[in-house]
Every structure is written in C-alpha cells, then in structure tokens.
Backbone as JSON, one array per atom type, in Angstrom:
{
  "sequence": "MAGEFKSKGMAVNALWPKTSTATSAVKSLLGGNELMRRSRKPSIVGDAAYRVFTKQASKLTGQF",
  "N": [[44.07, 194.17, -44.33], [45.25, 192.07, -42.86], [43.82, 189.55, -43.89], [44.1, 189.94, -46.32], [47.26, 189.36, -46.82], [47.53, 186.9, -45.58], [47.73, 184.43, -46.88], [50.28, 184.48, -47.97], [51.95, 183.97, -45.81], [52.16, 186.13, -44.13], [51.77, 187.85, -41.17], [49.71, 190.64, -39.9], [49.28, 193.05, -37.79], [48.55, 195.37, -34.93], [49.42, 197.86, -32.48], [48.24, 199.41, -29.89], [47.74, 200.87, -26.96], [45.12, 200.78, -24.38], [45.26, 202.31, -22.26], [47.04, 205.56, -21.25], [50.29, 205.75, -21.95], [53.23, 206.42, -19.74], [55.22, 208.66, -21.1], [57.26, 211.07, -22.41], [56.06, 213.0, -23.9], [53.21, 212.48, -22.92], [53.77, 213.76, -20.29], [54.79, 216.15, -20.59], [52.84, 217.59, -22.52], [50.09, 216.39, -21.93], [49.28, 215.72, -19.66], [50.6, 216.26, -17.38], [52.28, 215.59, -14.23], [50.12, 214.11, -12.77], [49.02, 212.53, -14.33], [51.04, 211.04, -15.38], [51.36, 209.46, -13.36], [49.42, 207.92, -13.37], [49.63, 206.5, -15.63], [50.75, 203.87, -17.83], [53.76, 202.02, -17.62], [56.37, 202.29, -19.98], [57.41, 199.99, -20.96], [55.49, 198.25, -21.39], [54.32, 198.24, -23.6], [56.48, 197.47, -25.3], [56.71, 195.2, -24.16], [54.6, 193.83, -25.27], [54.81, 194.03, -27.92], [57.19, 192.43, -28.22], [55.8, 190.08, -27.72], [53.85, 189.7, -29.99], [55.62, 189.81, -32.22], [57.24, 187.28, -31.85], [55.45, 185.42, -32.24], [54.28, 182.85, -34.2], [53.21, 183.57, -37.31], [51.14, 182.6, -38.46], [49.75, 182.05, -36.19], [48.8, 184.35, -35.09], [47.21, 187.11, -36.52], [45.87, 189.93, -37.47], [44.93, 191.15, -35.52], [44.2, 193.95, -32.91]],
  "CA": [[45.44, 193.68, -44.55], [45.42, 190.54, -42.38], [43.14, 188.64, -44.99], [45.07, 189.99, -47.92], [48.49, 189.05, -46.94], [47.59, 185.77, -44.66], [48.02, 183.47, -47.89], [51.54, 185.01, -48.0], [52.36, 183.86, -44.66], [52.65, 187.38, -43.31], [50.69, 188.54, -40.31], [49.34, 191.77, -39.77], [48.68, 193.5, -36.26], [48.76, 196.8, -34.67], [49.53, 197.77, -31.12], [47.44, 200.7, -29.55], [47.27, 200.79, -25.85], [43.95, 201.2, -24.09], [45.49, 203.61, -21.36], [47.95, 206.29, -21.55], [51.51, 205.51, -21.53], [54.23, 207.39, -19.33], [56.35, 209.01, -21.81], [57.58, 212.76, -21.91], [54.98, 213.82, -24.61], [52.32, 212.57, -21.89], [54.03, 214.76, -19.23], [54.87, 217.74, -21.1], [51.61, 218.12, -23.32], [48.78, 216.08, -21.92], [48.7, 215.86, -18.08], [51.81, 216.48, -16.18], [52.86, 214.42, -13.37], [49.23, 213.44, -12.39], [48.89, 211.8, -15.69], [52.16, 210.09, -15.29], [51.38, 208.39, -11.95], [48.29, 207.01, -13.78], [49.7, 206.04, -16.92], [51.43, 202.67, -17.77], [54.91, 202.08, -17.91], [56.7, 202.37, -21.67], [57.98, 198.59, -21.03], [53.98, 197.29, -21.07], [54.32, 198.25, -25.27], [57.66, 196.6, -25.6], [56.58, 193.56, -23.91], [53.26, 193.53, -26.3], [55.62, 194.09, -29.0], [57.91, 191.4, -28.18], [54.93, 188.82, -28.1], [53.71, 189.68, -31.16], [56.85, 189.25, -33.13], [57.66, 186.16, -31.86], [54.49, 184.36, -32.65], [53.92, 182.48, -35.5], [52.33, 184.69, -38.36], [49.72, 181.97, -38.86], [48.92, 181.89, -35.06], [48.35, 185.68, -34.48], [47.1, 188.07, -37.26], [44.41, 190.57, -37.61], [44.36, 191.76, -33.9], [44.52, 195.36, -32.94]],
  "C": [[46.0, 192.24, -44.27], [45.02, 189.55, -43.38], [43.98, 188.53, -46.11], [46.58, 189.36, -47.82], [48.6, 187.45, -45.87], [48.01, 184.63, -45.59], [49.63, 183.48, -47.99], [52.52, 184.24, -46.67], [52.92, 184.95, -43.76], [51.5, 187.97, -42.36], [50.54, 190.23, -40.11], [48.75, 192.38, -38.46], [48.98, 194.89, -35.99], [48.87, 196.79, -33.07], [48.98, 199.22, -30.84], [46.89, 200.34, -28.17], [45.93, 201.55, -25.55], [43.85, 202.61, -23.02], [46.6, 204.45, -21.75], [49.31, 205.35, -20.98], [52.47, 206.42, -21.0], [55.32, 207.61, -20.17], [56.48, 210.75, -21.56], [56.8, 213.51, -23.03], [53.8, 213.73, -23.56], [52.62, 213.33, -20.81], [54.11, 216.1, -19.57], [53.67, 218.31, -21.9], [50.17, 217.53, -22.99], [48.34, 216.16, -20.46], [49.51, 215.88, -17.27], [52.04, 215.11, -15.38], [51.64, 213.61, -13.07], [48.89, 212.28, -13.43], [49.78, 210.57, -15.65], [52.27, 209.03, -14.14], [50.16, 207.54, -12.47], [48.47, 206.33, -15.04], [50.75, 204.46, -16.51], [52.74, 202.86, -18.23], [55.28, 201.87, -19.48], [56.71, 200.73, -22.01], [56.52, 197.57, -21.51], [54.05, 197.34, -23.23], [55.47, 197.39, -25.6], [57.52, 195.23, -25.57], [55.31, 193.01, -24.82], [53.82, 193.18, -27.43], [56.44, 192.75, -29.25], [56.9, 189.98, -28.37], [54.37, 188.6, -29.29], [54.63, 189.23, -32.35], [57.49, 188.13, -32.7], [56.79, 185.01, -31.75], [54.27, 183.98, -34.05], [52.98, 183.17, -36.42], [51.02, 184.02, -38.62], [48.89, 182.05, -37.78], [48.23, 183.3, -34.78], [48.37, 186.8, -35.67], [45.73, 188.67, -37.15], [43.91, 190.87, -36.26], [44.85, 193.41, -34.06], [44.31, 195.46, -31.38]]
}
C-alpha cells in the first residue's frame, strides 16, 4: 500500500511492538503481574505514533 499511495503524498506505516505492552488485557489474559513487570509502558506506543504522524509523508512510509 505504501507504494500504491506514495504518488498521492500519503504514507502507509504500521505500529507493532516487538515486546508486550503493559495493558489490562496482558495482565488479565496473558501473564498476570509477572508479564506486566516485564512489559513496556503503553506510552511507548503513543510516542511511536506521534513520531510517525509528525513526519512528512514523503520521509516515512512503508515502515512496520
């Protein structure tokens, strides 16, 4: 999709953390307190999204 929309000035990227993120779902469904201790803070996803959304589309596209 990044290649398809590049000529229109639209970027296509995705966020997918390599490690678990400390959320209620992780705590209740996946690993309890132990996994929560080893997980990244949810703000890391927000920080990454901010970086992606504030970059010029021509400078950052096709990243996952």
